[in-house]
Biopython code that builds the backbone (N, CA, C, O; Angstrom):
import numpy as np
from Bio.PDB.StructureBuilder import StructureBuilder

atoms = [
    (1, "MET", "N", (1.583, 115.926, 119.189)),
    (1, "MET", "CA", (2.186, 115.370, 120.432)),
    (1, "MET", "C", (3.661, 115.788, 120.449)),
    (1, "MET", "O", (4.325, 115.977, 119.430)),
    (2, "THR", "N", (4.124, 115.917, 121.752)),
    (2, "THR", "CA", (5.602, 116.310, 121.800)),
    (2, "THR", "C", (6.408, 115.065, 122.143)),
    (2, "THR", "O", (7.558, 115.239, 122.547)),
    (3, "PHE", "N", (5.952, 113.880, 122.033)),
    (3, "PHE", "CA", (6.770, 112.581, 122.182)),
    (3, "PHE", "C", (6.410, 111.719, 121.143)),
    (3, "PHE", "O", (5.401, 111.865, 120.453)),
    (4, "HIS", "N", (7.335, 110.709, 121.014)),
    (4, "HIS", "CA", (7.027, 109.671, 120.047)),
    (4, "HIS", "C", (7.571, 108.316, 120.536)),
    (4, "HIS", "O", (8.568, 108.260, 121.255)),
    (5, "TYR", "N", (6.938, 107.297, 120.158)),
    (5, "TYR", "CA", (7.398, 105.986, 120.602)),
    (5, "TYR", "C", (8.599, 105.521, 119.617)),
    (5, "TYR", "O", (8.554, 105.707, 118.401)),
    (6, "GLU", "N", (9.639, 104.915, 120.265)),
    (6, "GLU", "CA", (10.794, 104.449, 119.476)),
    (6, "GLU", "C", (10.715, 103.016, 119.130)),
    (6, "GLU", "O", (10.678, 102.661, 117.951)),
    (7, "THR", "N", (10.688, 102.159, 120.137)),
    (7, "THR", "CA", (10.607, 100.788, 119.956)),
    (7, "THR", "C", (10.199, 100.087, 121.252)),
    (7, "THR", "O", (10.059, 100.771, 122.266)),
    (8, "ILE", "N", (9.997, 98.751, 121.285)),
    (8, "ILE", "CA", (9.709, 98.039, 122.481)),
    (8, "ILE", "C", (10.979, 97.756, 123.117)),
    (8, "ILE", "O", (11.869, 97.205, 122.469)),
    (9, "ASP", "N", (11.151, 98.103, 124.399)),
    (9, "ASP", "CA", (12.364, 97.799, 125.144)),
    (9, "ASP", "C", (12.522, 96.232, 125.426)),
    (9, "ASP", "O", (13.561, 95.613, 125.197)),
    (10, "HIS", "N", (11.440, 95.711, 125.915)),
    (10, "HIS", "CA", (11.404, 94.270, 126.312)),
    (10, "HIS", "C", (9.990, 93.746, 126.314)),
    (10, "HIS", "O", (9.028, 94.514, 126.338)),
    (11, "VAL", "N", (9.872, 92.444, 126.290)),
    (11, "VAL", "CA", (8.627, 91.719, 126.509)),
    (11, "VAL", "C", (8.844, 90.845, 127.714)),
    (11, "VAL", "O", (9.858, 90.152, 127.793)),
    (12, "GLN", "N", (7.938, 90.854, 128.642)),
    (12, "GLN", "CA", (8.037, 89.929, 129.784)),
    (12, "GLN", "C", (7.016, 88.858, 129.566)),
    (12, "GLN", "O", (5.875, 89.106, 129.175)),
    (13, "LEU", "N", (7.481, 87.606, 129.844)),
    (13, "LEU", "CA", (6.612, 86.427, 129.837)),
    (13, "LEU", "C", (6.744, 85.816, 131.228)),
    (13, "LEU", "O", (7.771, 85.983, 131.885)),
    (14, "ALA", "N", (5.719, 85.118, 131.673)),
    (14, "ALA", "CA", (5.707, 84.490, 132.921)),
    (14, "ALA", "C", (6.178, 83.036, 132.855)),
    (14, "ALA", "O", (6.143, 82.367, 131.822)),
    (15, "ALA", "N", (6.623, 82.599, 134.041)),
    (15, "ALA", "CA", (7.092, 81.223, 134.254)),
    (15, "ALA", "C", (6.850, 80.841, 135.732)),
    (15, "ALA", "O", (6.753, 81.730, 136.579)),
    (16, "PRO", "N", (6.752, 79.558, 136.051)),
    (16, "PRO", "CA", (6.469, 79.152, 137.399)),
    (16, "PRO", "C", (7.760, 79.248, 138.240)),
    (16, "PRO", "O", (8.862, 79.286, 137.693)),
    (17, "PRO", "N", (7.606, 79.289, 139.593)),
    (17, "PRO", "CA", (8.738, 79.380, 140.441)),
    (17, "PRO", "C", (9.726, 78.258, 140.224)),
    (17, "PRO", "O", (9.303, 77.109, 140.095)),
    (18, "GLY", "N", (11.049, 78.529, 140.175)),
    (18, "GLY", "CA", (12.060, 77.525, 140.097)),
    (18, "GLY", "C", (12.285, 77.069, 138.639)),
    (18, "GLY", "O", (12.902, 76.030, 138.401)),
    (19, "SER", "N", (11.793, 77.833, 137.695)),
    (19, "SER", "CA", (11.953, 77.418, 136.300)),
    (19, "SER", "C", (13.141, 78.139, 135.500)),
    (19, "SER", "O", (13.246, 77.989, 134.283)),
    (20, "GLU", "N", (13.966, 78.871, 136.187)),
    (20, "GLU", "CA", (14.916, 79.632, 135.541)),
    (20, "GLU", "C", (15.921, 78.807, 134.666)),
    (20, "GLU", "O", (16.279, 79.209, 133.559)),
    (21, "GLU", "N", (16.330, 77.703, 135.187)),
    (21, "GLU", "CA", (17.239, 76.763, 134.431)),
    (21, "GLU", "C", (16.582, 76.216, 133.181)),
    (21, "GLU", "O", (17.261, 76.147, 132.156)),
    (22, "GLU", "N", (15.357, 75.834, 133.178)),
    (22, "GLU", "CA", (14.601, 75.431, 132.057)),
    (22, "GLU", "C", (14.467, 76.583, 131.038)),
    (22, "GLU", "O", (14.590, 76.361, 129.833)),
    (23, "ALA", "N", (14.225, 77.762, 131.505)),
    (23, "ALA", "CA", (14.268, 78.931, 130.665)),
    (23, "ALA", "C", (15.577, 79.080, 129.939)),
    (23, "ALA", "O", (15.621, 79.277, 128.725)),
    (24, "ARG", "N", (16.629, 78.983, 130.696)),
    (24, "ARG", "CA", (18.006, 79.085, 130.035)),
    (24, "ARG", "C", (18.200, 78.111, 128.923)),
    (24, "ARG", "O", (18.643, 78.467, 127.831)),
    (25, "ILE", "N", (17.865, 76.875, 129.203)),
    (25, "ILE", "CA", (18.008, 75.815, 128.165)),
    (25, "ILE", "C", (17.218, 76.126, 126.948)),
    (25, "ILE", "O", (17.715, 75.947, 125.836)),
    (26, "PHE", "N", (15.980, 76.595, 127.105)),
    (26, "PHE", "CA", (15.178, 76.891, 125.933)),
    (26, "PHE", "C", (15.665, 78.141, 125.164)),
    (26, "PHE", "O", (15.931, 78.098, 123.963)),
    (27, "TYR", "N", (15.770, 79.299, 125.947)),
    (27, "TYR", "CA", (16.049, 80.505, 125.205)),
    (27, "TYR", "C", (17.497, 80.620, 124.760)),
    (27, "TYR", "O", (17.775, 81.233, 123.729)),
    (28, "VAL", "N", (18.389, 80.065, 125.488)),
    (28, "VAL", "CA", (19.839, 80.119, 125.118)),
    (28, "VAL", "C", (20.261, 78.992, 124.185)),
    (28, "VAL", "O", (20.775, 79.225, 123.090)),
    (29, "LYS", "N", (20.027, 77.742, 124.655)),
    (29, "LYS", "CA", (20.564, 76.608, 123.941)),
    (29, "LYS", "C", (19.668, 76.269, 122.637)),
    (29, "LYS", "O", (20.161, 75.759, 121.630)),
    (30, "ILE", "N", (18.403, 76.581, 122.751)),
    (30, "ILE", "CA", (17.535, 76.226, 121.533)),
    (30, "ILE", "C", (17.323, 77.454, 120.648)),
    (30, "ILE", "O", (17.523, 77.376, 119.436)),
    (31, "LEU", "N", (16.927, 78.570, 121.223)),
    (31, "LEU", "CA", (16.645, 79.684, 120.371)),
    (31, "LEU", "C", (17.795, 80.618, 120.097)),
    (31, "LEU", "O", (17.702, 81.471, 119.213)),
    (32, "GLY", "N", (18.866, 80.478, 120.828)),
    (32, "GLY", "CA", (20.108, 81.215, 120.508)),
    (32, "GLY", "C", (20.199, 82.597, 121.118)),
    (32, "GLY", "O", (21.021, 83.392, 120.663)),
    (33, "PHE", "N", (19.425, 82.922, 122.095)),
    (33, "PHE", "CA", (19.539, 84.171, 122.861)),
    (33, "PHE", "C", (20.691, 84.034, 123.816)),
    (33, "PHE", "O", (21.170, 82.930, 124.077)),
    (34, "ARG", "N", (21.100, 85.064, 124.296)),
    (34, "ARG", "CA", (22.101, 85.095, 125.422)),
    (34, "ARG", "C", (21.525, 85.684, 126.666)),
    (34, "ARG", "O", (20.701, 86.599, 126.654)),
    (35, "GLU", "N", (22.015, 85.093, 127.784)),
    (35, "GLU", "CA", (21.419, 85.608, 129.066)),
    (35, "GLU", "C", (22.030, 86.974, 129.407)),
    (35, "GLU", "O", (23.230, 87.201, 129.251)),
    (36, "VAL", "N", (21.197, 87.829, 129.856)),
    (36, "VAL", "CA", (21.635, 89.139, 130.310)),
    (36, "VAL", "C", (21.483, 89.194, 131.868)),
    (36, "VAL", "O", (20.449, 88.818, 132.419)),
    (37, "GLU", "N", (22.541, 89.669, 132.535)),
    (37, "GLU", "CA", (22.542, 89.723, 134.027)),
    (37, "GLU", "C", (21.488, 90.742, 134.381)),
    (37, "GLU", "O", (21.438, 91.825, 133.798)),
    (38, "LYS", "N", (20.593, 90.378, 135.393)),
    (38, "LYS", "CA", (19.610, 91.276, 135.925)),
    (38, "LYS", "C", (20.187, 92.246, 136.903)),
    (38, "LYS", "O", (21.122, 91.856, 137.603)),
    (39, "PRO", "N", (19.757, 93.414, 137.028)),
    (39, "PRO", "CA", (20.281, 94.365, 138.075)),
    (39, "PRO", "C", (20.151, 93.644, 139.511)),
    (39, "PRO", "O", (19.270, 92.832, 139.793)),
    (40, "GLU", "N", (21.091, 94.040, 140.293)),
    (40, "GLU", "CA", (21.217, 93.439, 141.592)),
    (40, "GLU", "C", (19.916, 93.578, 142.382)),
    (40, "GLU", "O", (19.547, 92.616, 143.056)),
    (41, "LEU", "N", (19.184, 94.715, 142.352)),
    (41, "LEU", "CA", (17.991, 94.905, 143.093)),
    (41, "LEU", "C", (16.869, 94.037, 142.625)),
    (41, "LEU", "O", (15.925, 93.813, 143.384)),
    (42, "LEU", "N", (16.916, 93.517, 141.378)),
    (42, "LEU", "CA", (15.830, 92.769, 140.842)),
    (42, "LEU", "C", (16.085, 91.189, 140.954)),
    (42, "LEU", "O", (15.178, 90.395, 140.702)),
    (43, "LYS", "N", (17.254, 90.811, 141.310)),
    (43, "LYS", "CA", (17.625, 89.399, 141.343)),
    (43, "LYS", "C", (16.754, 88.607, 142.360)),
    (43, "LYS", "O", (16.409, 87.444, 142.153)),
    (44, "ALA", "N", (16.440, 89.272, 143.405)),
    (44, "ALA", "CA", (15.565, 88.643, 144.447)),
    (44, "ALA", "C", (14.246, 88.176, 143.976)),
    (44, "ALA", "O", (13.634, 87.285, 144.565)),
    (45, "ASN", "N", (13.761, 88.825, 142.819)),
    (45, "ASN", "CA", (12.421, 88.504, 142.347)),
    (45, "ASN", "C", (12.444, 87.173, 141.570)),
    (45, "ASN", "O", (11.404, 86.625, 141.206)),
    (46, "GLY", "N", (13.659, 86.683, 141.334)),
    (46, "GLY", "CA", (13.726, 85.518, 140.476)),
    (46, "GLY", "C", (13.527, 85.794, 139.061)),
    (46, "GLY", "O", (13.339, 86.967, 138.740)),
    (47, "GLY", "N", (13.541, 84.867, 138.144)),
    (47, "GLY", "CA", (13.324, 85.087, 136.699)),
    (47, "GLY", "C", (14.754, 85.301, 136.024)),
    (47, "GLY", "O", (15.776, 85.260, 136.710)),
    (48, "VAL", "N", (14.778, 85.511, 134.775)),
    (48, "VAL", "CA", (15.926, 85.545, 133.965)),
    (48, "VAL", "C", (15.654, 86.371, 132.726)),
    (48, "VAL", "O", (14.531, 86.361, 132.220)),
    (49, "TRP", "N", (16.618, 87.067, 132.235)),
    (49, "TRP", "CA", (16.565, 87.957, 131.134)),
    (49, "TRP", "C", (17.336, 87.450, 130.002)),
    (49, "TRP", "O", (18.415, 86.897, 130.214)),
    (50, "PHE", "N", (16.842, 87.599, 128.718)),
    (50, "PHE", "CA", (17.577, 87.212, 127.495)),
    (50, "PHE", "C", (17.529, 88.283, 126.412)),
    (50, "PHE", "O", (16.637, 89.123, 126.298)),
    (51, "GLN", "N", (18.621, 88.146, 125.617)),
    (51, "GLN", "CA", (18.668, 89.100, 124.424)),
    (51, "GLN", "C", (19.200, 88.429, 123.188)),
    (51, "GLN", "O", (20.054, 87.545, 123.263)),
    (52, "ALA", "N", (18.698, 88.846, 122.057)),
    (52, "ALA", "CA", (19.178, 88.479, 120.752)),
    (52, "ALA", "C", (19.099, 89.716, 119.934)),
    (52, "ALA", "O", (17.997, 90.165, 119.619)),
    (53, "GLY", "N", (20.205, 90.292, 119.572)),
    (53, "GLY", "CA", (20.199, 91.611, 118.842)),
    (53, "GLY", "C", (19.510, 92.631, 119.650)),
    (53, "GLY", "O", (19.933, 92.984, 120.751)),
    (54, "THR", "N", (18.387, 93.129, 119.068)),
    (54, "THR", "CA", (17.559, 94.210, 119.789)),
    (54, "THR", "C", (16.359, 93.609, 120.429)),
    (54, "THR", "O", (15.496, 94.321, 120.943)),
    (55, "ILE", "N", (16.288, 92.305, 120.406)),
    (55, "ILE", "CA", (15.086, 91.674, 121.111)),
    (55, "ILE", "C", (15.450, 91.253, 122.453)),
    (55, "ILE", "O", (16.416, 90.520, 122.665)),
    (56, "ASN", "N", (14.635, 91.743, 123.425)),
    (56, "ASN", "CA", (14.819, 91.424, 124.813)),
    (56, "ASN", "C", (13.580, 90.758, 125.409)),
    (56, "ASN", "O", (12.482, 91.310, 125.342)),
    (57, "ILE", "N", (13.755, 89.584, 125.986)),
    (57, "ILE", "CA", (12.663, 88.845, 126.593)),
    (57, "ILE", "C", (13.087, 88.612, 128.114)),
    (57, "ILE", "O", (14.141, 88.068, 128.445)),
    (58, "HIS", "N", (12.203, 89.059, 128.918)),
    (58, "HIS", "CA", (12.321, 88.866, 130.451)),
    (58, "HIS", "C", (11.470, 87.771, 130.793)),
    (58, "HIS", "O", (10.298, 87.811, 130.418)),
    (59, "ILE", "N", (11.906, 86.766, 131.474)),
    (59, "ILE", "CA", (11.110, 85.707, 132.071)),
    (59, "ILE", "C", (10.922, 86.053, 133.525)),
    (59, "ILE", "O", (11.870, 86.074, 134.310)),
    (60, "GLY", "N", (9.676, 86.325, 133.869)),
    (60, "GLY", "CA", (9.346, 86.711, 135.265)),
    (60, "GLY", "C", (8.668, 85.573, 136.019)),
    (60, "GLY", "O", (7.903, 84.821, 135.416)),
    (61, "ILE", "N", (8.915, 85.426, 137.276)),
    (61, "ILE", "CA", (8.304, 84.398, 138.049)),
    (61, "ILE", "C", (6.963, 84.842, 138.598)),
    (61, "ILE", "O", (6.840, 85.905, 139.207)),
    (62, "GLU", "N", (5.943, 83.993, 138.368)),
    (62, "GLU", "CA", (4.641, 84.312, 138.896)),
    (62, "GLU", "C", (4.058, 83.081, 139.622)),
    (62, "GLU", "O", (4.174, 81.942, 139.169)),
    (63, "LYS", "N", (3.440, 83.365, 140.744)),
    (63, "LYS", "CA", (2.763, 82.427, 141.522)),
    (63, "LYS", "C", (1.428, 83.039, 141.961)),
    (63, "LYS", "O", (1.457, 84.068, 142.637)),
    (64, "PRO", "N", (0.329, 82.511, 141.643)),
    (64, "PRO", "CA", (0.148, 81.330, 140.734)),
    (64, "PRO", "C", (0.595, 81.635, 139.278)),
    (64, "PRO", "O", (0.538, 82.777, 138.823)),
    (65, "PHE", "N", (1.029, 80.602, 138.587)),
    (65, "PHE", "CA", (1.440, 80.823, 137.207)),
    (65, "PHE", "C", (0.393, 80.483, 136.160)),
    (65, "PHE", "O", (-0.230, 79.426, 136.266)),
    (66, "VAL", "N", (0.167, 81.317, 135.157)),
    (66, "VAL", "CA", (-0.774, 80.974, 134.087)),
    (66, "VAL", "C", (-0.013, 81.379, 132.791)),
    (66, "VAL", "O", (0.444, 82.517, 132.691)),
    (67, "PRO", "N", (0.122, 80.498, 131.838)),
    (67, "PRO", "CA", (0.932, 80.942, 130.643)),
    (67, "PRO", "C", (0.051, 81.825, 129.715)),
    (67, "PRO", "O", (-1.179, 81.794, 129.735)),
    (68, "ALA", "N", (0.775, 82.593, 128.924)),
    (68, "ALA", "CA", (0.137, 83.560, 127.933)),
    (68, "ALA", "C", (-0.097, 82.647, 126.699)),
    (68, "ALA", "O", (0.833, 82.390, 125.934)),
    (69, "GLN", "N", (-1.308, 82.177, 126.519)),
    (69, "GLN", "CA", (-1.561, 81.271, 125.380)),
    (69, "GLN", "C", (-2.085, 82.054, 124.186)),
    (69, "GLN", "O", (-1.988, 81.536, 123.074)),
    (70, "LYS", "N", (-2.614, 83.220, 124.320)),
    (70, "LYS", "CA", (-2.998, 84.024, 123.218)),
    (70, "LYS", "C", (-2.190, 85.249, 123.007)),
    (70, "LYS", "O", (-1.703, 85.506, 121.907)),
    (71, "ALA", "N", (-2.032, 86.057, 124.115)),
    (71, "ALA", "CA", (-1.084, 87.151, 124.075)),
    (71, "ALA", "C", (0.293, 86.625, 123.765)),
    (71, "ALA", "O", (0.664, 85.558, 124.254)),
    (72, "HIS", "N", (1.085, 87.356, 122.946)),
    (72, "HIS", "CA", (2.400, 86.941, 122.627)),
    (72, "HIS", "C", (3.291, 87.980, 122.028)),
    (72, "HIS", "O", (2.810, 88.948, 121.439)),
    (73, "PRO", "N", (4.632, 87.796, 122.167)),
    (73, "PRO", "CA", (5.518, 88.599, 121.361)),
    (73, "PRO", "C", (5.571, 88.121, 119.928)),
    (73, "PRO", "O", (5.303, 86.941, 119.706)),
    (74, "ALA", "N", (5.886, 88.910, 118.963)),
    (74, "ALA", "CA", (6.115, 88.477, 117.605)),
    (74, "ALA", "C", (7.441, 88.930, 117.220)),
    (74, "ALA", "O", (7.723, 90.127, 117.249)),
    (75, "ILE", "N", (8.303, 88.001, 116.848)),
    (75, "ILE", "CA", (9.647, 88.216, 116.476)),
    (75, "ILE", "C", (9.901, 88.182, 114.992)),
    (75, "ILE", "O", (9.685, 87.159, 114.343)),
    (76, "LEU", "N", (10.334, 89.235, 114.477)),
    (76, "LEU", "CA", (10.653, 89.372, 112.977)),
    (76, "LEU", "C", (11.914, 88.582, 112.718)),
    (76, "LEU", "O", (12.905, 88.770, 113.424)),
    (77, "VAL", "N", (11.912, 87.722, 111.748)),
    (77, "VAL", "CA", (13.030, 86.849, 111.459)),
    (77, "VAL", "C", (13.486, 87.051, 110.001)),
    (77, "VAL", "O", (12.654, 87.210, 109.108)),
    (78, "LYS", "N", (14.704, 87.046, 109.784)),
    (78, "LYS", "CA", (15.288, 87.020, 108.425)),
    (78, "LYS", "C", (15.663, 85.513, 108.188)),
    (78, "LYS", "O", (16.353, 84.868, 108.977)),
    (79, "ASN", "N", (15.146, 85.026, 107.037)),
    (79, "ASN", "CA", (15.399, 83.581, 106.618)),
    (79, "ASN", "C", (14.673, 82.674, 107.516)),
    (79, "ASN", "O", (15.260, 81.759, 108.093)),
    (80, "ILE", "N", (13.329, 82.910, 107.663)),
    (80, "ILE", "CA", (12.508, 82.032, 108.605)),
    (80, "ILE", "C", (12.531, 80.539, 108.230)),
    (80, "ILE", "O", (12.435, 79.672, 109.099)),
    (81, "GLU", "N", (12.663, 80.251, 106.911)),
    (81, "GLU", "CA", (12.710, 78.828, 106.540)),
    (81, "GLU", "C", (13.910, 78.099, 107.180)),
    (81, "GLU", "O", (13.788, 76.946, 107.594)),
    (82, "LYS", "N", (14.983, 78.730, 107.252)),
    (82, "LYS", "CA", (16.118, 78.104, 107.970)),
    (82, "LYS", "C", (15.941, 77.932, 109.499)),
    (82, "LYS", "O", (16.477, 77.016, 110.124)),
    (83, "LEU", "N", (15.178, 78.843, 110.035)),
    (83, "LEU", "CA", (14.711, 78.819, 111.485)),
    (83, "LEU", "C", (13.808, 77.567, 111.605)),
    (83, "LEU", "O", (13.998, 76.793, 112.544)),
    (84, "LYS", "N", (12.883, 77.347, 110.742)),
    (84, "LYS", "CA", (11.987, 76.262, 110.806)),
    (84, "LYS", "C", (12.756, 74.941, 110.697)),
    (84, "LYS", "O", (12.509, 73.998, 111.449)),
    (85, "GLU", "N", (13.721, 74.895, 109.715)),
    (85, "GLU", "CA", (14.605, 73.679, 109.621)),
    (85, "GLU", "C", (15.323, 73.432, 110.876)),
    (85, "GLU", "O", (15.360, 72.297, 111.351)),
    (86, "TYR", "N", (15.887, 74.418, 111.431)),
    (86, "TYR", "CA", (16.635, 74.292, 112.727)),
    (86, "TYR", "C", (15.751, 73.791, 113.851)),
    (86, "TYR", "O", (16.172, 72.924, 114.617)),
    (87, "LEU", "N", (14.596, 74.283, 113.967)),
    (87, "LEU", "CA", (13.662, 73.891, 115.040)),
    (87, "LEU", "C", (13.262, 72.390, 114.814)),
    (87, "LEU", "O", (13.192, 71.594, 115.751)),
    (88, "ASN", "N", (13.003, 72.055, 113.499)),
    (88, "ASN", "CA", (12.711, 70.656, 113.186)),
    (88, "ASN", "C", (13.857, 69.773, 113.564)),
    (88, "ASN", "O", (13.627, 68.704, 114.129)),
    (89, "GLU", "N", (15.082, 70.153, 113.287)),
    (89, "GLU", "CA", (16.230, 69.296, 113.656)),
    (89, "GLU", "C", (16.411, 69.181, 115.180)),
    (89, "GLU", "O", (16.995, 68.208, 115.656)),
    (90, "ASN", "N", (15.917, 70.162, 115.943)),
    (90, "ASN", "CA", (16.041, 70.113, 117.371)),
    (90, "ASN", "C", (14.718, 69.719, 118.017)),
    (90, "ASN", "O", (14.509, 69.940, 119.209)),
    (91, "GLN", "N", (13.807, 69.121, 117.205)),
    (91, "GLN", "CA", (12.536, 68.557, 117.690)),
    (91, "GLN", "C", (11.794, 69.478, 118.476)),
    (91, "GLN", "O", (11.247, 69.116, 119.517)),
    (92, "VAL", "N", (11.731, 70.766, 118.008)),
    (92, "VAL", "CA", (10.877, 71.820, 118.678)),
    (92, "VAL", "C", (9.621, 71.989, 117.830)),
    (92, "VAL", "O", (9.701, 72.407, 116.675)),
    (93, "ASP", "N", (8.488, 71.672, 118.389)),
    (93, "ASP", "CA", (7.189, 71.691, 117.680)),
    (93, "ASP", "C", (6.786, 73.156, 117.459)),
    (93, "ASP", "O", (6.955, 73.984, 118.354)),
    (94, "PHE", "N", (6.266, 73.470, 116.300)),
    (94, "PHE", "CA", (5.738, 74.737, 115.996)),
    (94, "PHE", "C", (4.513, 74.582, 115.064)),
    (94, "PHE", "O", (4.341, 73.541, 114.430)),
    (95, "LEU", "N", (3.701, 75.588, 114.992)),
    (95, "LEU", "CA", (2.413, 75.561, 114.191)),
    (95, "LEU", "C", (2.512, 76.712, 113.182)),
    (95, "LEU", "O", (2.588, 77.892, 113.524)),
    (96, "VAL", "N", (2.507, 76.267, 111.879)),
    (96, "VAL", "CA", (2.528, 77.356, 110.759)),
    (96, "VAL", "C", (1.135, 77.865, 110.698)),
    (96, "VAL", "O", (0.150, 77.146, 110.860)),
    (97, "ASP", "N", (1.097, 79.188, 110.448)),
    (97, "ASP", "CA", (-0.185, 79.932, 110.304)),
    (97, "ASP", "C", (-0.206, 80.732, 108.997)),
    (97, "ASP", "O", (0.691, 81.541, 108.761)),
    (98, "TYR", "N", (-1.157, 80.531, 108.197)),
    (98, "TYR", "CA", (-1.323, 81.090, 106.865)),
    (98, "TYR", "C", (-2.309, 82.224, 106.765)),
    (98, "TYR", "O", (-2.628, 82.664, 105.660)),
    (99, "LYS", "N", (-2.823, 82.734, 107.936)),
    (99, "LYS", "CA", (-3.986, 83.636, 108.052)),
    (99, "LYS", "C", (-3.524, 85.032, 107.747)),
    (99, "LYS", "O", (-4.386, 85.831, 107.381)),
    (100, "LEU", "N", (-2.300, 85.426, 107.848)),
    (100, "LEU", "CA", (-1.892, 86.831, 107.706)),
    (100, "LEU", "C", (-1.301, 86.997, 106.308)),
    (100, "LEU", "O", (-0.201, 86.508, 106.052)),
    (101, "PRO", "N", (-1.984, 87.658, 105.419)),
    (101, "PRO", "CA", (-1.527, 87.835, 104.043)),
    (101, "PRO", "C", (-0.039, 88.441, 103.964)),
    (101, "PRO", "O", (0.289, 89.364, 104.710)),
    (102, "SER", "N", (0.772, 87.930, 103.108)),
    (102, "SER", "CA", (2.089, 88.430, 102.851)),
    (102, "SER", "C", (3.104, 88.124, 103.969)),
    (102, "SER", "O", (4.201, 88.682, 104.013)),
    (103, "ALA", "N", (2.678, 87.183, 104.903)),
    (103, "ALA", "CA", (3.559, 86.884, 105.958)),
    (103, "ALA", "C", (3.839, 85.327, 106.013)),
    (103, "ALA", "O", (2.951, 84.493, 105.832)),
    (104, "ASN", "N", (5.076, 85.037, 106.263)),
    (104, "ASN", "CA", (5.386, 83.586, 106.497)),
    (104, "ASN", "C", (5.645, 83.567, 108.046)),
    (104, "ASN", "O", (6.632, 84.100, 108.552)),
    (105, "ARG", "N", (4.662, 82.898, 108.761)),
    (105, "ARG", "CA", (4.813, 82.962, 110.184)),
    (105, "ARG", "C", (4.387, 81.661, 110.848)),
    (105, "ARG", "O", (3.615, 80.882, 110.288)),
    (106, "PHE", "N", (4.892, 81.447, 112.022)),
    (106, "PHE", "CA", (4.540, 80.321, 112.883)),
    (106, "PHE", "C", (4.519, 80.665, 114.309)),
    (106, "PHE", "O", (5.027, 81.710, 114.714)),
    (107, "TYR", "N", (3.917, 79.770, 115.125)),
    (107, "TYR", "CA", (3.937, 79.950, 116.571)),
    (107, "TYR", "C", (4.578, 78.704, 117.164)),
    (107, "TYR", "O", (4.548, 77.591, 116.638)),
    (108, "LEU", "N", (5.155, 79.012, 118.305)),
    (108, "LEU", "CA", (5.610, 77.894, 119.177)),
    (108, "LEU", "C", (5.320, 78.253, 120.606)),
    (108, "LEU", "O", (4.999, 79.403, 120.908)),
    (109, "SER", "N", (5.432, 77.254, 121.522)),
    (109, "SER", "CA", (5.254, 77.544, 122.943)),
    (109, "SER", "C", (6.497, 77.332, 123.595)),
    (109, "SER", "O", (7.196, 76.384, 123.239)),
    (110, "ASP", "N", (6.896, 78.163, 124.586)),
    (110, "ASP", "CA", (8.066, 77.996, 125.358)),
    (110, "ASP", "C", (7.823, 76.851, 126.315)),
    (110, "ASP", "O", (6.702, 76.342, 126.331)),
    (111, "PRO", "N", (8.739, 76.418, 127.084)),
    (111, "PRO", "CA", (8.499, 75.311, 128.049)),
    (111, "PRO", "C", (7.373, 75.439, 129.069)),
    (111, "PRO", "O", (6.900, 74.478, 129.677)),
    (112, "PHE", "N", (6.963, 76.771, 129.213)),
    (112, "PHE", "CA", (5.932, 77.054, 130.239)),
    (112, "PHE", "C", (4.537, 77.260, 129.591)),
    (112, "PHE", "O", (3.564, 77.528, 130.298)),
    (113, "GLY", "N", (4.448, 77.142, 128.321)),
    (113, "GLY", "CA", (3.259, 77.327, 127.585)),
    (113, "GLY", "C", (2.934, 78.643, 127.039)),
    (113, "GLY", "O", (1.820, 78.867, 126.566)),
    (114, "ASN", "N", (3.943, 79.604, 127.087)),
    (114, "ASN", "CA", (3.764, 80.962, 126.562)),
    (114, "ASN", "C", (3.897, 80.820, 125.069)),
    (114, "ASN", "O", (4.772, 80.119, 124.562)),
    (115, "ARG", "N", (2.991, 81.515, 124.364)),
    (115, "ARG", "CA", (2.994, 81.566, 122.899)),
    (115, "ARG", "C", (4.031, 82.585, 122.430)),
    (115, "ARG", "O", (4.227, 83.643, 123.029)),
    (116, "ILE", "N", (4.704, 82.201, 121.295)),
    (116, "ILE", "CA", (5.707, 83.066, 120.794)),
    (116, "ILE", "C", (5.481, 83.081, 119.230)),
    (116, "ILE", "O", (5.397, 81.980, 118.685)),
    (117, "GLU", "N", (5.382, 84.135, 118.509)),
    (117, "GLU", "CA", (5.133, 84.145, 117.106)),
    (117, "GLU", "C", (6.564, 84.569, 116.413)),
    (117, "GLU", "O", (7.287, 85.436, 116.904)),
    (118, "PHE", "N", (6.846, 83.925, 115.338)),
    (118, "PHE", "CA", (7.952, 84.266, 114.540)),
    (118, "PHE", "C", (7.501, 84.541, 113.126)),
    (118, "PHE", "O", (6.741, 83.728, 112.599)),
    (119, "LEU", "N", (7.887, 85.582, 112.482)),
    (119, "LEU", "CA", (7.353, 85.931, 111.193)),
    (119, "LEU", "C", (8.363, 86.599, 110.324)),
    (119, "LEU", "O", (9.293, 87.222, 110.837)),
    (120, "GLU", "N", (8.219, 86.494, 108.966)),
    (120, "GLU", "CA", (8.892, 87.154, 107.977)),
    (120, "GLU", "C", (7.954, 87.609, 106.944)),
    (120, "GLU", "O", (7.048, 86.884, 106.533)),
    (121, "TRP", "N", (8.165, 88.823, 106.513)),
    (121, "TRP", "CA", (7.233, 89.486, 105.529)),
    (121, "TRP", "C", (7.697, 89.102, 104.131)),
    (121, "TRP", "O", (8.898, 89.153, 103.865)),
    (122, "GLU", "N", (6.876, 88.753, 103.304)),
    (122, "GLU", "CA", (7.194, 88.420, 101.935)),
    (122, "GLU", "C", (7.528, 89.719, 101.183)),
    (122, "GLU", "O", (6.916, 90.760, 101.418)),
    (123, "LYS", "N", (8.521, 89.634, 100.267)),
    (123, "LYS", "CA", (8.972, 90.889, 99.580)),
    (123, "LYS", "C", (8.278, 90.925, 98.250)),
    (123, "LYS", "O", (8.475, 91.862, 97.477)),
]
sb = StructureBuilder()
sb.init_structure("model")
sb.init_model(0)
sb.init_chain("A")
sb.init_seg("    ")
for serial, (resi, resn, name, xyz) in enumerate(atoms, 1):
    if name == "N":
        sb.init_residue(resn, " ", resi, " ")
    sb.init_atom(name, np.array(xyz, "f"), 0.0, 1.0, " ", f" {name:<3s}", serial, name[0])
structure = sb.get_structure()
């Protein structure tokens, strides 16, 4: 092949109409992402974009809305136990999963029911 894949640019998750502020609270105030301004031509579509390091999550507005309960982004975390402690302190529910060998991982749902995986590989 004369091309190669480099990385995922972003993951888009869906949310219901009018949910941008709720997305900001969850992704910025709870998960620690920062909001990224959408290009002017895309602002009319609604939704909001977030970034943490090289991880980009776009929240797009869908009507009718159906959350992604199985399909999900998986975010690689350094020091996942501290993230679990932080989420517990902020009363964010998550489900630990032991099914993937050599991985410390858990799932949570954003305010709209979209599944998000967080994992750290054991060394």
